[in-house]
C-alpha positions as CSV (number, residue, x, y, z in Angstrom):
1,X,0.0,0.0,0.0
2,X,1.4,3.4,-1.1
3,X,2.1,6.0,1.6
4,X,0.4,9.3,1.7
5,X,2.5,12.1,0.2
6,X,3.2,13.7,3.6
7,X,4.1,10.3,5.1
8,X,6.4,9.5,2.1
9,X,8.1,12.9,2.5
10,X,8.8,12.2,6.2
11,X,10.1,8.7,5.4
12,X,12.4,10.2,2.7
13,X,13.6,12.8,5.1
14,X,14.4,10.2,7.7
15,X,16.3,8.1,5.2
16,X,18.3,11.1,3.9
17,X,19.2,12.3,7.4
18,X,20.2,8.8,8.6
19,X,22.2,8.2,5.4
20,X,24.2,11.3,6.0
21,X,24.8,10.6,9.7
22,X,25.7,6.9,9.1
23,X,28.1,7.8,6.3
24,X,30.0,10.4,8.3
25,X,29.8,9.0,11.9
26,X,28.7,5.3,11.6
27,X,25.6,3.5,12.6
28,X,25.9,4.4,16.3
29,X,24.3,7.8,15.7
30,X,21.5,8.1,18.3
31,X,17.9,8.0,16.9
32,X,17.2,11.3,18.6
33,X,19.9,12.9,16.5
34,X,18.6,11.3,13.4
35,X,15.1,12.6,14.0
36,X,16.4,16.1,14.8
37,X,18.5,16.1,11.7
38,X,15.5,15.0,9.6
39,X,13.2,17.5,11.3
40,X,10.6,14.9,12.4
41,X,9.5,13.4,15.7
42,X,10.3,10.1,17.3
43,X,6.7,8.9,16.7
44,X,7.3,9.4,12.9
45,X,10.5,7.4,13.1
46,X,8.9,4.4,14.8
47,X,5.9,4.4,12.5
48,X,8.2,3.9,9.5
49,X,11.0,2.0,11.2
50,X,10.0,0.0,14.4
51,X,13.6,-0.6,15.3
52,X,16.9,1.0,14.5
53,X,18.0,-2.1,12.7
54,X,15.1,-1.7,10.3
55,X,16.4,1.9,9.6
56,X,19.9,0.6,9.1
57,X,18.8,-2.0,6.5
58,X,16.8,0.6,4.6
59,X,19.5,3.2,4.6
60,X,22.4,0.9,3.8
61,X,20.6,-1.2,1.2
62,X,22.3,0.5,-1.8
63,X,25.7,0.3,-0.1
64,X,25.2,-3.4,0.7
65,X,24.4,-4.0,-3.0
66,X,27.5,-2.0,-4.1
67,X,29.7,-4.0,-1.7
68,X,28.5,-7.4,-3.1
69,X,28.8,-6.0,-6.6
70,X,32.5,-5.3,-6.0
71,X,33.1,-8.9,-5.0
72,X,31.1,-10.2,-8.0
73,X,33.1,-8.0,-10.4
74,X,36.3,-9.2,-8.8
75,X,35.4,-12.9,-9.2
76,X,34.9,-12.2,-13.0
77,X,38.4,-10.7,-13.3
78,X,40.7,-13.2,-15.0
79,X,43.8,-12.1,-13.2
80,X,43.4,-13.7,-9.7
81,X,46.0,-11.4,-8.1
82,X,44.5,-8.2,-9.5
83,X,41.0,-9.5,-8.5
84,X,42.0,-9.9,-4.9
85,X,43.9,-6.6,-4.5
86,X,41.4,-4.5,-6.4
87,X,38.5,-5.9,-4.4
88,X,40.3,-4.9,-1.1
89,X,41.1,-1.4,-2.4
90,X,37.7,-0.7,-3.8
91,X,35.9,-2.1,-0.7
92,X,37.9,0.1,1.5
93,X,37.2,3.1,-0.7
94,X,33.5,2.3,-0.2
95,X,34.1,2.1,3.6
96,X,35.9,5.4,3.5
97,X,32.9,7.0,1.9
98,X,30.4,5.3,4.2
99,X,31.6,4.6,7.7
100,X,28.4,2.8,8.6
101,X,28.8,0.1,6.0
102,X,31.6,-2.0,7.4
103,X,30.3,-1.6,10.9
104,X,27.2,-3.5,9.8
105,X,28.9,-6.0,7.5
106,X,31.4,-7.0,10.1
107,X,29.0,-7.6,13.0
108,X,26.0,-9.8,13.2
109,X,24.7,-7.6,16.0
110,X,23.8,-4.8,13.5
111,X,21.2,-4.7,10.8
112,X,18.4,-7.1,10.0
113,X,17.5,-9.2,6.9
114,X,19.4,-7.2,4.3
115,X,22.5,-7.0,6.4
116,X,22.5,-10.7,7.1
117,X,21.8,-11.5,3.5
118,X,24.8,-9.4,2.5
119,X,27.1,-11.2,4.9
120,X,25.9,-14.5,3.5
121,X,26.4,-13.4,-0.1
122,X,29.8,-11.8,0.4
123,X,31.6,-14.6,2.3
124,X,31.7,-17.3,-0.4
125,X,32.8,-14.6,-2.9
126,X,35.7,-13.5,-0.7
127,X,36.6,-17.2,-0.1
128,X,36.7,-17.7,-3.9
129,X,38.9,-14.7,-4.4
130,X,41.3,-15.9,-1.7
131,X,41.5,-19.4,-3.1
132,X,42.1,-18.2,-6.7
133,X,44.9,-15.9,-5.5
134,X,46.4,-18.7,-3.5
135,X,46.3,-21.0,-6.5
136,X,48.1,-18.3,-8.5
137,X,50.8,-18.2,-5.9
138,X,50.0,-14.6,-4.9
139,X,48.7,-15.2,-1.3
140,X,50.1,-17.2,1.6
141,X,48.3,-20.6,1.8
142,X,47.1,-20.3,5.4
143,X,44.9,-17.2,4.7
144,X,41.1,-17.8,5.0
145,X,38.1,-15.6,4.2
146,X,37.5,-15.0,7.9
147,X,41.0,-13.5,8.1
148,X,40.0,-11.1,5.4
149,X,37.0,-9.9,7.4
150,X,39.3,-9.2,10.4
151,X,41.8,-7.4,8.2
152,X,39.1,-5.3,6.8
153,X,38.0,-4.3,10.3
154,X,41.6,-3.4,11.2
155,X,42.0,-1.2,8.2
156,X,38.6,0.2,8.9
157,X,39.7,1.5,12.3
158,X,42.4,3.5,10.5
159,X,39.8,5.0,8.2
160,X,37.6,5.8,11.2
161,X,40.5,7.2,13.1
162,X,41.7,9.6,10.4
163,X,38.4,11.4,9.7
164,X,40.1,14.7,10.6
165,X,43.6,13.6,9.5
166,X,45.2,12.3,6.2
167,X,42.2,10.8,4.4
168,X,44.2,8.3,2.4
169,X,46.5,7.0,5.2
170,X,44.7,3.7,5.0
171,X,46.3,3.1,1.6
172,X,49.7,3.0,3.2
173,X,48.7,0.2,5.5
174,X,46.9,-1.7,2.8
175,X,50.2,-1.7,0.9
176,X,52.0,-3.0,3.9
177,X,49.3,-5.6,4.5
178,X,49.4,-6.9,0.9
179,X,53.2,-7.2,1.1
180,X,52.8,-9.2,4.2
181,X,50.3,-11.6,2.6
182,X,52.7,-12.7,-0.1
183,X,53.9,-16.3,0.2
184,X,57.6,-15.2,0.2
185,X,57.0,-13.2,3.4
186,X,55.0,-15.9,5.2
187,X,56.1,-17.6,8.4
188,X,54.1,-20.1,10.4
189,X,51.2,-18.5,12.3
190,X,51.0,-19.2,16.1
191,X,47.3,-19.8,16.3
192,X,44.6,-21.0,13.9
193,X,42.2,-18.6,12.1
194,X,39.0,-17.5,13.8
195,X,35.7,-19.1,13.0
196,X,32.8,-17.1,11.5
197,X,31.0,-16.8,14.8
198,X,34.3,-15.7,16.5
199,X,34.7,-13.0,13.8
200,X,31.1,-11.8,14.4
201,X,31.8,-11.6,18.1
202,X,34.8,-9.3,17.8
203,X,34.4,-5.8,19.1
């Protein structure tokens, strides 16, 4: 059922306000700040989005699709090494432009159906990118897809910590990371990789 024009306008204002705040400050922005930014009341918010996770899913839907699209494009790349490195770089660029995205992707505690569906879609694609690059001799053989999620979160903290500093500093550490993932630089790791539930539980 279509919304009345005034209700649709309020919904659009909520989405626009939340999108701006999530992109600049992450999804922890208080709902009170979101409604104030959108110029609507709390009752209006909850009529359209009963929970904050519903709002997160609605706001980040396009970003979720873009993130999965990057992985799908990378899987189609014939050069396995280029596919892996380009995916990392472009996904981090996406994160740099939308700080809320990786917060939701990396944790099962945020977002609802669309966020969970994105996590389920992205993991096998990342696994395939890792395995292809390993077969090409470009990645150390003990790297797993769950490691990539943790590495993303580590680089994401650099992005989040340099909002008022050098905006591309994360690229330096991506370069260092990629060098460290080459087989020639590999040494035995002291502990096994985390499981998917362990990754989701990381703070």
